[in-house]
C-alpha positions as a Markdown table, in Angstrom:
| # | Residue | x | y | z |
|---|---|---|---|---|
| 1 | Met | -18.1 | -24.2 | 10.4 |
| 2 | Thr | -17.8 | -20.4 | 9.6 |
| 3 | Lys | -16.3 | -19.7 | 6.2 |
| 4 | Val | -14.5 | -16.4 | 5.4 |
| 5 | Met | -13.5 | -15.5 | 1.9 |
| 6 | Ile | -10.7 | -12.9 | 1.7 |
| 7 | Cys | -9.7 | -11.2 | -1.5 |
| 8 | Ala | -6.5 | -9.0 | -1.9 |
| 9 | Gly | -5.2 | -7.9 | -5.3 |
| 10 | Glu | -1.6 | -6.8 | -4.7 |
| 11 | Ala | 1.4 | -7.0 | -2.3 |
| 12 | Ser | 0.2 | -4.5 | 0.3 |
| 13 | Gly | -3.3 | -6.1 | 0.4 |
| 14 | Asp | -1.7 | -9.5 | 0.9 |
| 15 | Leu | 0.1 | -8.2 | 4.0 |
| 16 | His | -3.1 | -6.7 | 5.4 |
| 17 | Gly | -5.0 | -9.8 | 4.5 |
| 18 | Ala | -2.4 | -11.9 | 6.3 |
| 19 | Ser | -2.8 | -9.8 | 9.4 |
| 20 | Val | -6.6 | -10.1 | 9.4 |
| 21 | Ala | -6.3 | -13.8 | 8.8 |
| 22 | Ser | -3.9 | -14.3 | 11.7 |
| 23 | Ala | -6.2 | -12.2 | 14.0 |
| 24 | Leu | -9.3 | -14.3 | 12.9 |
| 25 | Lys | -7.5 | -17.6 | 13.5 |
| 26 | Ser | -6.4 | -16.4 | 17.0 |
| 27 | Met | -10.0 | -15.4 | 17.9 |
| 28 | Lys | -11.7 | -18.4 | 16.2 |
| 29 | Pro | -9.2 | -21.2 | 15.3 |
| 30 | Glu | -11.8 | -23.4 | 13.6 |
| 31 | Leu | -12.5 | -20.8 | 10.9 |
| 32 | Glu | -12.2 | -21.8 | 7.2 |
| 33 | Leu | -10.3 | -19.1 | 5.3 |
| 34 | Phe | -9.9 | -19.0 | 1.5 |
| 35 | Gly | -9.6 | -16.5 | -1.3 |
| 36 | Met | -7.3 | -14.5 | -3.6 |
| 37 | Gly | -4.0 | -13.3 | -2.3 |
| 38 | Gly | -0.3 | -14.1 | -2.1 |
| 39 | Ser | 2.4 | -15.8 | 0.0 |
| 40 | Asn | 1.7 | -13.8 | 3.2 |
| 41 | Met | -1.9 | -14.8 | 3.3 |
| 42 | Arg | -1.0 | -18.4 | 2.5 |
| 43 | Ala | 1.4 | -18.4 | 5.4 |
| 44 | Ser | -1.3 | -17.1 | 7.7 |
| 45 | Gly | -3.6 | -20.0 | 7.0 |
| 46 | Val | -5.6 | -18.8 | 4.0 |
| 47 | Asp | -6.3 | -21.4 | 1.2 |
| 48 | Ile | -5.2 | -19.3 | -1.8 |
| 49 | Ile | -7.4 | -20.3 | -4.7 |
| 50 | Tyr | -5.9 | -17.6 | -7.0 |
| 51 | Asp | -2.5 | -16.0 | -6.6 |
| 52 | Phe | -2.6 | -12.4 | -7.7 |
| 53 | Ala | 1.1 | -12.3 | -8.8 |
| 54 | Asp | 0.1 | -11.8 | -12.4 |
| 55 | Ile | -2.4 | -9.0 | -12.0 |
| 56 | Gly | -0.3 | -6.1 | -10.8 |
| 57 | Val | -1.8 | -3.6 | -13.2 |
| 58 | Met | -2.2 | 0.1 | -12.5 |
| 59 | Gly | -3.7 | 3.0 | -14.5 |
| 60 | Phe | -6.9 | 3.4 | -16.6 |
| 61 | Val | -5.2 | 2.7 | -19.9 |
| 62 | Glu | -3.4 | -0.4 | -18.6 |
| 63 | Ile | -6.6 | -1.7 | -17.0 |
| 64 | Leu | -8.5 | -1.3 | -20.2 |
| 65 | Arg | -5.9 | -3.4 | -22.0 |
| 66 | Asn | -6.3 | -6.2 | -19.4 |
| 67 | Leu | -10.1 | -6.2 | -19.2 |
| 68 | Pro | -10.6 | -9.7 | -20.6 |
| 69 | Met | -8.3 | -11.1 | -17.8 |
| 70 | Phe | -10.2 | -9.2 | -15.1 |
| 71 | Phe | -13.6 | -10.4 | -16.5 |
| 72 | Arg | -12.3 | -14.0 | -16.4 |
| 73 | Leu | -11.1 | -13.6 | -12.9 |
| 74 | Arg | -14.3 | -12.0 | -11.7 |
| 75 | Lys | -16.3 | -14.9 | -13.2 |
| 76 | Phe | -14.0 | -17.4 | -11.5 |
| 77 | Leu | -14.3 | -15.8 | -8.1 |
| 78 | Ser | -18.0 | -15.5 | -8.5 |
| 79 | His | -18.2 | -19.2 | -9.2 |
| 80 | Ile | -16.2 | -19.9 | -6.0 |
| 81 | Met | -18.7 | -17.9 | -4.1 |
| 82 | Asp | -21.5 | -20.0 | -5.5 |
| 83 | Glu | -19.7 | -23.2 | -4.8 |
| 84 | Gln | -18.3 | -22.4 | -1.3 |
| 85 | Arg | -21.0 | -20.0 | 0.0 |
| 86 | Pro | -18.9 | -18.1 | 2.4 |
| 87 | Asp | -20.6 | -16.5 | 5.5 |
| 88 | Val | -18.8 | -13.3 | 4.7 |
| 89 | Leu | -16.6 | -11.8 | 1.9 |
| 90 | Val | -13.7 | -9.6 | 3.1 |
| 91 | Leu | -12.4 | -7.2 | 0.4 |
| 92 | Ile | -9.1 | -5.5 | 0.9 |
| 93 | Asp | -8.2 | -2.5 | -1.2 |
| 94 | Tyr | -8.0 | -2.9 | -5.1 |
| 95 | Gly | -11.0 | -0.7 | -5.6 |
| 96 | Gly | -12.0 | -1.1 | -9.2 |
| 97 | Phe | -12.0 | -4.9 | -9.2 |
| 98 | His | -13.4 | -5.3 | -5.7 |
| 99 | Met | -16.3 | -3.0 | -6.3 |
| 100 | Ala | -17.5 | -5.5 | -8.9 |
| 101 | Met | -16.9 | -8.3 | -6.5 |
| 102 | Ala | -19.0 | -6.5 | -3.8 |
| 103 | Gln | -21.8 | -6.1 | -6.3 |
| 104 | Ala | -21.7 | -9.7 | -7.2 |
| 105 | Ala | -21.7 | -10.8 | -3.5 |
| 106 | Lys | -24.7 | -8.5 | -2.9 |
| 107 | Lys | -26.7 | -10.3 | -5.6 |
| 108 | Lys | -25.8 | -13.7 | -3.9 |
| 109 | Asn | -26.9 | -12.4 | -0.5 |
| 110 | Ile | -23.3 | -12.8 | 0.8 |
| 111 | Pro | -22.5 | -10.1 | 3.3 |
| 112 | Val | -19.4 | -8.0 | 2.6 |
| 113 | Val | -16.9 | -6.3 | 4.8 |
| 114 | Tyr | -14.7 | -3.8 | 2.9 |
| 115 | Tyr | -11.3 | -3.0 | 4.6 |
| 116 | Ile | -9.1 | -0.4 | 3.1 |
| 117 | Cys | -12.0 | 0.7 | 0.8 |
| 118 | Pro | -11.9 | 2.7 | -2.4 |
| 119 | Lys | -10.7 | 6.2 | -2.1 |
| 120 | Ala | -14.0 | 8.1 | -2.4 |
| 121 | Trp | -12.1 | 11.2 | -1.2 |
| 122 | Val | -10.1 | 11.0 | -4.5 |
| 123 | Trp | -12.5 | 9.7 | -7.1 |
| 124 | Gly | -15.7 | 11.4 | -5.9 |
| 125 | Lys | -18.5 | 10.7 | -3.4 |
| 126 | Trp | -20.5 | 8.9 | -6.1 |
| 127 | Arg | -18.3 | 5.9 | -5.4 |
| 128 | Ala | -19.1 | 6.0 | -1.7 |
| 129 | Lys | -22.8 | 5.9 | -2.5 |
| 130 | Ala | -22.5 | 3.0 | -4.8 |
| 131 | Ile | -20.4 | 1.0 | -2.3 |
| 132 | Ala | -22.8 | 1.9 | 0.5 |
| 133 | Gly | -25.5 | 0.0 | -1.4 |
| 134 | Trp | -23.3 | -3.2 | -1.8 |
| 135 | Val | -21.3 | -3.5 | 1.4 |
| 136 | Thr | -22.5 | -4.6 | 4.8 |
| 137 | Lys | -19.8 | -2.9 | 6.8 |
| 138 | Ile | -16.9 | -0.6 | 6.0 |
| 139 | Ala | -13.8 | -0.8 | 8.2 |
| 140 | Ala | -12.4 | 2.7 | 7.6 |
| 141 | Ile | -8.7 | 3.4 | 8.1 |
| 142 | Phe | -8.8 | 7.2 | 8.0 |
| 143 | Pro | -11.2 | 9.3 | 10.0 |
| 144 | Phe | -12.1 | 11.6 | 7.1 |
| 145 | Glu | -12.8 | 8.5 | 5.0 |
| 146 | Ala | -15.2 | 7.2 | 7.6 |
| 147 | Asp | -17.1 | 10.5 | 7.5 |
| 148 | Ile | -17.5 | 10.4 | 3.7 |
| 149 | Tyr | -18.9 | 6.8 | 3.7 |
| 150 | Arg | -21.1 | 7.5 | 6.6 |
| 151 | Glu | -22.6 | 10.5 | 4.8 |
| 152 | Ala | -23.2 | 8.2 | 1.8 |
| 153 | Gly | -25.3 | 5.9 | 3.9 |
| 154 | Ala | -22.9 | 3.1 | 4.7 |
| 155 | Ser | -22.5 | 1.3 | 8.0 |
| 156 | Val | -18.9 | 2.4 | 9.0 |
| 157 | Glu | -16.5 | 1.9 | 11.8 |
| 158 | Phe | -13.2 | 3.8 | 12.0 |
| 159 | Val | -10.8 | 1.1 | 13.0 |
| 160 | Gly | -7.6 | 3.1 | 12.7 |
| 161 | His | -4.7 | 2.4 | 10.3 |
| 162 | Pro | -3.2 | -1.1 | 10.4 |
| 163 | Leu | 0.3 | 0.3 | 9.8 |
| 164 | Val | 0.3 | 1.8 | 13.3 |
| 165 | Asp | 0.6 | -1.8 | 14.5 |
| 166 | Ile | 2.7 | -3.2 | 11.7 |
| 167 | Val | 5.4 | -0.5 | 11.1 |
| 168 | Arg | 8.1 | -0.9 | 13.7 |
| 169 | Pro | 11.7 | -2.1 | 13.6 |
| 170 | Ser | 12.6 | -5.6 | 14.8 |
| 171 | Met | 16.2 | -4.7 | 15.9 |
| 172 | Asp | 18.0 | -1.7 | 17.3 |
| 173 | Arg | 19.9 | 0.7 | 15.0 |
| 174 | Asn | 23.3 | -0.8 | 15.7 |
| 175 | Ala | 22.0 | -4.3 | 14.9 |
| 176 | Ala | 20.4 | -2.9 | 11.7 |
| 177 | Tyr | 23.7 | -1.4 | 10.5 |
| 178 | Arg | 25.4 | -4.8 | 11.1 |
| 179 | Tyr | 22.5 | -6.7 | 9.4 |
| 180 | Phe | 22.5 | -4.7 | 6.3 |
| 181 | Gly | 26.3 | -4.2 | 6.1 |
| 182 | Ala | 25.8 | -0.4 | 6.2 |
| 183 | Asp | 28.3 | 2.2 | 7.5 |
| 184 | Pro | 26.8 | 4.4 | 10.2 |
| 185 | Asn | 29.2 | 7.2 | 9.3 |
| 186 | Arg | 28.0 | 7.5 | 5.7 |
| 187 | Pro | 24.7 | 8.8 | 4.4 |
| 188 | Leu | 22.1 | 6.2 | 3.3 |
| 189 | Leu | 19.4 | 6.8 | 0.7 |
| 190 | Leu | 16.6 | 4.3 | 0.0 |
| 191 | Leu | 15.1 | 3.8 | -3.4 |
| 192 | Leu | 11.4 | 2.7 | -3.1 |
| 193 | Pro | 10.0 | 2.2 | -6.6 |
| 194 | Gly | 6.9 | 0.2 | -5.6 |
| 195 | Ser | 5.6 | -3.4 | -5.5 |
| 196 | Arg | 4.3 | -3.7 | -9.0 |
| 197 | Tyr | 6.6 | -4.4 | -11.9 |
| 198 | Gln | 4.8 | -1.9 | -14.1 |
| 199 | Glu | 5.5 | 0.8 | -11.4 |
| 200 | Val | 9.1 | -0.3 | -10.9 |
| 201 | Ser | 9.8 | -0.3 | -14.7 |
| 202 | Ser | 8.4 | 3.2 | -14.9 |
| 203 | Leu | 10.3 | 4.8 | -12.0 |
| 204 | Leu | 13.5 | 2.9 | -11.4 |
| 205 | Asp | 15.5 | 4.5 | -14.2 |
| 206 | Leu | 14.5 | 7.9 | -13.0 |
| 207 | Met | 15.4 | 7.0 | -9.4 |
| 208 | Leu | 18.8 | 5.7 | -10.4 |
| 209 | Ala | 19.5 | 8.9 | -12.4 |
| 210 | Ala | 18.6 | 10.9 | -9.3 |
| 211 | Ala | 20.9 | 8.7 | -7.3 |
| 212 | Arg | 23.8 | 9.4 | -9.7 |
| 213 | Lys | 23.3 | 13.1 | -9.1 |
| 214 | Val | 23.2 | 12.6 | -5.3 |
| 215 | Met | 26.5 | 10.7 | -5.7 |
| 216 | Glu | 28.0 | 13.9 | -7.3 |
| 217 | Gln | 27.4 | 15.8 | -4.1 |
| 218 | Leu | 27.7 | 12.9 | -1.6 |
| 219 | Pro | 30.3 | 10.5 | -3.1 |
| 220 | Asp | 30.2 | 8.3 | 0.0 |
| 221 | Cys | 26.4 | 7.8 | -0.1 |
| 222 | Gln | 25.1 | 4.3 | 0.4 |
| 223 | Phe | 22.1 | 3.2 | -1.8 |
| 224 | Tyr | 19.7 | 0.5 | -0.8 |
| 225 | Leu | 16.7 | -0.9 | -2.8 |
| 226 | Pro | 14.2 | -3.1 | -1.0 |
| 227 | Val | 12.7 | -5.4 | -3.6 |
| 228 | Ala | 9.1 | -6.5 | -3.1 |
| 229 | Ser | 8.3 | -10.2 | -3.1 |
| 230 | Thr | 6.2 | -9.6 | -6.3 |
| 231 | Ile | 9.2 | -8.4 | -8.3 |
| 232 | Pro | 11.6 | -11.0 | -9.8 |
| 233 | Met | 15.1 | -9.9 | -9.0 |
| 234 | Asp | 16.5 | -10.6 | -12.5 |
| 235 | Arg | 14.0 | -8.0 | -13.9 |
| 236 | Ile | 15.8 | -5.1 | -12.1 |
| 237 | Glu | 19.4 | -6.2 | -11.8 |
| 238 | Ser | 20.3 | -5.4 | -15.4 |
| 239 | Val | 18.8 | -1.9 | -15.1 |
| 240 | Val | 20.7 | -1.2 | -11.9 |
| 241 | Gln | 23.9 | -2.5 | -13.2 |
| 242 | Ala | 23.7 | -0.3 | -16.3 |
| 243 | Ser | 23.2 | 2.8 | -14.2 |
| 244 | Gly | 26.5 | 2.5 | -12.5 |
| 245 | Val | 25.0 | 3.2 | -9.1 |
| 246 | Pro | 26.3 | 0.9 | -6.3 |
| 247 | Val | 22.9 | -0.4 | -5.1 |
| 248 | Lys | 22.5 | -3.1 | -2.4 |
| 249 | Tyr | 19.3 | -5.1 | -2.6 |
| 250 | Thr | 17.2 | -6.3 | 0.3 |
| 251 | Arg | 14.2 | -8.6 | 0.5 |
| 252 | Asn | 13.1 | -8.2 | 4.1 |
| 253 | Ser | 13.3 | -6.2 | 7.3 |
| 254 | Thr | 12.5 | -3.0 | 5.4 |
| 255 | Tyr | 11.4 | -1.1 | 8.5 |
| 256 | Asp | 14.8 | -1.8 | 10.1 |
| 257 | Leu | 16.4 | -0.4 | 7.0 |
| 258 | Met | 14.1 | 2.7 | 7.1 |
| 259 | Gln | 15.2 | 3.4 | 10.7 |
| 260 | Ile | 18.9 | 3.8 | 9.6 |
| 261 | Ala | 18.2 | 5.7 | 6.3 |
| 262 | Asp | 18.6 | 9.5 | 6.0 |
| 263 | Cys | 16.0 | 9.8 | 3.2 |
| 264 | Ala | 14.0 | 7.9 | 0.7 |
| 265 | Ile | 12.9 | 8.4 | -2.9 |
| 266 | Ala | 9.5 | 6.8 | -2.9 |
| 267 | Ala | 6.8 | 6.0 | -5.4 |
| 268 | Ser | 3.5 | 7.5 | -4.3 |
| 269 | Gly | 1.6 | 4.8 | -2.3 |
| 270 | Thr | 1.4 | 2.9 | 0.9 |
| 271 | Val | 5.2 | 2.8 | 1.3 |
| 272 | Thr | 5.2 | 6.6 | 1.8 |
| 273 | Leu | 3.0 | 6.1 | 4.8 |
| 274 | Glu | 5.2 | 3.4 | 6.1 |
| 275 | Ala | 8.2 | 5.7 | 5.8 |
| 276 | Ala | 6.3 | 8.4 | 7.5 |
| 277 | Leu | 5.5 | 6.2 | 10.5 |
| 278 | Met | 9.2 | 5.4 | 10.7 |
| 279 | Gly | 10.0 | 9.1 | 10.8 |
| 280 | Leu | 11.9 | 8.8 | 7.5 |
| 281 | Pro | 11.9 | 11.9 | 5.3 |
| 282 | Ser | 10.8 | 11.1 | 1.7 |
| 283 | Val | 10.6 | 12.6 | -1.7 |
| 284 | Ile | 7.3 | 11.4 | -3.2 |
| 285 | Ile | 7.2 | 10.9 | -6.9 |
| 286 | Tyr | 4.2 | 10.0 | -9.1 |
| 287 | Arg | 4.5 | 9.3 | -12.8 |
| 288 | Val | 2.2 | 7.3 | -15.1 |
| 289 | Lys | 1.5 | 7.2 | -18.8 |
| 290 | Thr | 0.3 | 10.5 | -20.3 |
| 291 | Ala | -3.2 | 9.3 | -21.2 |
| 292 | Thr | -3.7 | 7.8 | -17.7 |
| 293 | Tyr | -2.5 | 11.0 | -16.1 |
| 294 | Trp | -5.0 | 13.2 | -18.0 |
| 295 | Leu | -7.8 | 10.8 | -17.2 |
| 296 | Ile | -6.9 | 11.0 | -13.5 |
| 297 | Arg | -6.7 | 14.8 | -13.7 |
| 298 | Ala | -10.2 | 14.8 | -15.2 |
| 299 | Val | -11.9 | 12.8 | -12.5 |
| 300 | Ala | -9.8 | 13.0 | -9.3 |
| 301 | Asp | -10.4 | 15.8 | -6.7 |
| 302 | Val | -7.3 | 16.0 | -4.5 |
| 303 | Ser | -4.8 | 18.7 | -3.5 |
| 304 | His | -2.1 | 16.2 | -2.6 |
| 305 | Val | -1.0 | 12.8 | -3.9 |
| 306 | Gly | 1.2 | 11.6 | -1.0 |
| 307 | Leu | -0.6 | 9.8 | 1.7 |
| 308 | Pro | 1.3 | 11.5 | 4.6 |
| 309 | Asn | 0.3 | 14.9 | 3.1 |
| 310 | Ile | -3.3 | 13.9 | 2.7 |
| 311 | Val | -3.5 | 12.6 | 6.3 |
| 312 | Val | -2.4 | 15.9 | 7.8 |
| 313 | Gly | -4.1 | 18.1 | 5.2 |
| 314 | Arg | -0.9 | 20.0 | 4.1 |
| 315 | Arg | 2.3 | 19.4 | 2.3 |
| 316 | Ile | 4.9 | 18.2 | 4.8 |
| 317 | Leu | 6.8 | 16.1 | 2.2 |
| 318 | Pro | 7.8 | 17.2 | -1.3 |
| 319 | Glu | 5.6 | 15.8 | -4.1 |
| 320 | Leu | 6.9 | 15.6 | -7.7 |
| 321 | Ile | 4.3 | 14.7 | -10.3 |
| 322 | Gln | 4.5 | 13.7 | -14.0 |
| 323 | Asn | 6.8 | 16.1 | -15.9 |
| 324 | Asp | 8.1 | 17.5 | -12.7 |
| 325 | Val | 9.7 | 14.2 | -11.9 |
| 326 | Thr | 13.3 | 14.7 | -13.2 |
| 327 | Ala | 16.7 | 13.5 | -11.9 |
| 328 | Glu | 17.5 | 17.1 | -11.1 |
| 329 | Ser | 14.3 | 17.8 | -9.1 |
| 330 | Val | 14.3 | 14.5 | -7.2 |
| 331 | Ser | 18.0 | 14.7 | -6.3 |
| 332 | Arg | 17.6 | 18.3 | -5.2 |
| 333 | Glu | 14.8 | 17.5 | -2.7 |
| 334 | Ala | 16.7 | 14.4 | -1.5 |
| 335 | Leu | 19.9 | 16.3 | -0.9 |
| 336 | Arg | 18.0 | 19.0 | 1.1 |
| 337 | Phe | 17.0 | 16.3 | 3.7 |
| 338 | Met | 20.4 | 14.7 | 3.6 |
| 339 | Thr | 22.5 | 17.9 | 4.0 |
| 340 | Asp | 20.3 | 20.4 | 5.9 |
| 341 | Pro | 19.8 | 19.3 | 9.5 |
| 342 | Ala | 17.1 | 22.0 | 10.1 |
| 343 | Ala | 15.0 | 20.7 | 7.1 |
| 344 | Lys | 15.4 | 17.1 | 8.3 |
| 345 | Ala | 14.5 | 18.0 | 11.9 |
| 346 | Gln | 11.4 | 19.9 | 10.8 |
| 347 | Val | 10.0 | 17.1 | 8.6 |
| 348 | Lys | 10.6 | 14.6 | 11.3 |
| 349 | Ala | 8.6 | 16.7 | 13.7 |
| 350 | Asp | 5.8 | 17.0 | 11.1 |
| 351 | Leu | 5.8 | 13.2 | 10.6 |
| 352 | Gln | 4.8 | 12.8 | 14.2 |
| 353 | Glu | 1.4 | 14.3 | 13.3 |
| 354 | Val | 0.8 | 11.6 | 10.8 |
| 355 | Arg | 1.1 | 8.9 | 13.5 |
| 356 | Ile | -1.3 | 10.7 | 15.8 |
| 357 | Arg | -4.0 | 11.1 | 13.1 |
| 358 | Leu | -3.9 | 7.4 | 12.2 |
| 359 | Gly | -5.6 | 6.3 | 15.4 |
| 360 | Glu | -4.8 | 3.9 | 18.2 |
| 361 | Pro | -3.1 | 0.5 | 17.8 |
| 362 | Gly | -5.3 | -2.5 | 17.4 |
| 363 | Ala | -6.9 | -1.9 | 14.0 |
| 364 | Val | -6.5 | -5.4 | 12.7 |
| 365 | Lys | -8.2 | -6.9 | 15.8 |
| 366 | Arg | -11.0 | -4.5 | 15.4 |
| 367 | Val | -11.4 | -5.5 | 11.8 |
| 368 | Ala | -11.4 | -9.2 | 12.7 |
| 369 | Gln | -14.1 | -8.7 | 15.2 |
| 370 | Ile | -16.2 | -6.9 | 12.7 |
| 371 | Val | -15.8 | -9.8 | 10.3 |
| 372 | Leu | -16.8 | -12.3 | 12.9 |
| 373 | Asp | -19.8 | -10.2 | 13.9 |
| 374 | Val | -21.0 | -9.9 | 10.3 |
| 375 | Ala | -20.5 | -13.6 | 9.7 |
| 376 | Ala | -22.4 | -14.5 | 12.9 |
| 377 | Glu | -25.3 | -12.3 | 11.9 |
| 378 | Ala | -25.5 | -14.0 | 8.5 |
| 379 | Lys | -25.8 | -17.4 | 10.2 |
| 380 | Glu | -28.7 | -16.3 | 12.4 |
């Protein structure tokens, strides 16, 4: 029996891992799937040997503080590889940790497929060269990313972005208004603080302060906060209640909610790309601890932080970074999209380019086929 070990380190990776697992099962039902992930991967037939719920750590400084935990986890997963001897290891995102896992697998002669690989276009091409030496195949989700890894000597296939298949509403707009109890005659603003508690705790107060300023200009504005499955509701309810902003929480059908929203205030990350694919104008914010920020400034080489802007190579959505992230600046940008029809129409037109550049549908099936091909070659 073919064994596939899949490792994802956070909520977005769990979703992508679940999609790959489902595709693998449909193509080869007898596969044995196991690894690190969350509830979505478990529901897709993956035997979860380690739930990542407690490792949502971001930033250099924060990672340094948690190094002992990461070392223990790496040792545990390395032991699992020795014990189970998977035919292929599939790594999804979570670059710093998974680079070490790829290196460990290489030493054990276990082939590796890296899907949603480390951002060499941010952290420098040296990373691409290192990964090229450890990974059997890279399934690239951006065309420019594929070029960088190919130049570094890796075996690469541009599969397209999985969100092209995933991001779509499940109901029409009228049904969505009814489902969420929203008024179609009132403006609607989404607050998207992220899927990690550390990220949420850093940005939620600021987003709520910006929301209060939006309320001053648009008293009838509706506010919705999709809460990731990785965030316990009780950790944010007290913060929201103290703000005085009438926020409604949701746990699912986020794309349906995006299709009826006028604007989003979003933490920099995958959610900004999801919003872009839904044609939703967003204000992208990025704020981390000061020491982490300066370390990033020292090593990163990017002109944009928002994924939609990176994909098209120019700033189509506003980005507010570090000290520029204030209630006044965020609310000003949000109100521009919510009150200026011309600004909203222009950004919606620009967002169409994002979808075009992300490739054709079918990314997940292409990844699953790569995994099966690599596993078959390992068994020969």
